C-alpha positions, 0 to 999 in steps of 0.5 A: 523727528522731534515734536518741534520739527513735527509742528514746523513741518505741519505748519510751515515747511513744504510738503515732505519729500520735496527739496526745500529752498535756501531758507527751508521754507520755499518749495522747488516752484518758489511757493510757500506755506509760511507768510511772515509779517515783521514789525521792528525798530522798535518791537511794539506788540501793542501795534502788531497785536492789532493784526494778530487780533484782527485776522481772528476777529474780522477775517475769521482766520486761525491765529498766527504764531508770534515770534521774537526775531532775535534782532529788533522785532516781532513777527507773525507767522501765518500758516497755509494749508496749501502753498502759494506763490510770492505775488498773492502772498505779498498782496495778502500781507500788504493788505493786512498792513494797509488795514491794521498798520496804516499809521506805521512807518513802512520802513519798520515793516518786513513782509516775506516771502519776497521775490529776489531783486538780484535773481527773478527766479529766486525767492527770499524768505526769513530763517525758520524759527528758532534760529541763532542770529549771527549779528547778535548771538541771540536767538529767535523764538516763538512766544505766546500772546500773553508773554509777547509784551515782556519782550518789547525791549529785548525781542530775543532769547539769550540762549537756544530755546528748548524744543519742547517749549517751542513745540508747546507754543505751536501745538494748538495752531492751525493752518489757513485753508485755501477757501478761508484765505480766499474769503479773507482776501475778498474781505481785504479787497483782493478779489483778483488774487487767486489761491489754490482751490479757492472756488471749487464749487463754481467750476466742476472739476471735470470741466476745469482747464488747469492751464487756463486757471493758472494763467488767470491766477497769474494775470490777476496777481500781476494786475493787482501788483501793477495797480499797487505799484502805479498808485501814488496814494500807496506808501512808497515802500509798499510800491517798491515791494510790489515792483520787486514782486513783479520781477518774475513777470518782467520777461512776459 
């Protein structure tokens, strides 16, 4: 395993030894450690940097990685210490868009992971970076915040980026802990969204009922998504994404 592979495993891939999903970023339970917010058509770093700076300054979260998509956009890659399901992942990303990108047309945004509309048990995700894009022949790549503005007109790399250079971009990045994610969600108004081990001090471990806790998390995420889907003041594209994220609950 080279340095880049080691950093990708540390930050974004499911736990070692688990069978990865189609994109390599999804575990067998449909959970992810990588949350990706993409802004495209055009790739505008001035706009996306509001999120990059805001999560650090306002929410006290570690900086996400910055990537050029190899097509037409910039991406922010958030790393989670513990995997979460699609519903809270979508809720978090949508809340970031509502707070920092409210003036951006929803059609320019892509939030991943996403429940697959064609198969409720499946999860869609982006390809891991770096990767060659079949549509263009260009490569996606991680870039530093200082260099990001230089890629506004050409958000890609012409040839495969060196693994050592990519590892250097990722080396100093940290994952978001479950308590930090829970605190950020509360600041974003997502009180009902539950993340792993978000409140271990409230209920002693010996008294916890795992099945009940999971059911509460399940219902809270579903309730939030239903509120988003049914709120006429929310952008239509976000309401559609909420409806897609609700697909796994449709048989209950």
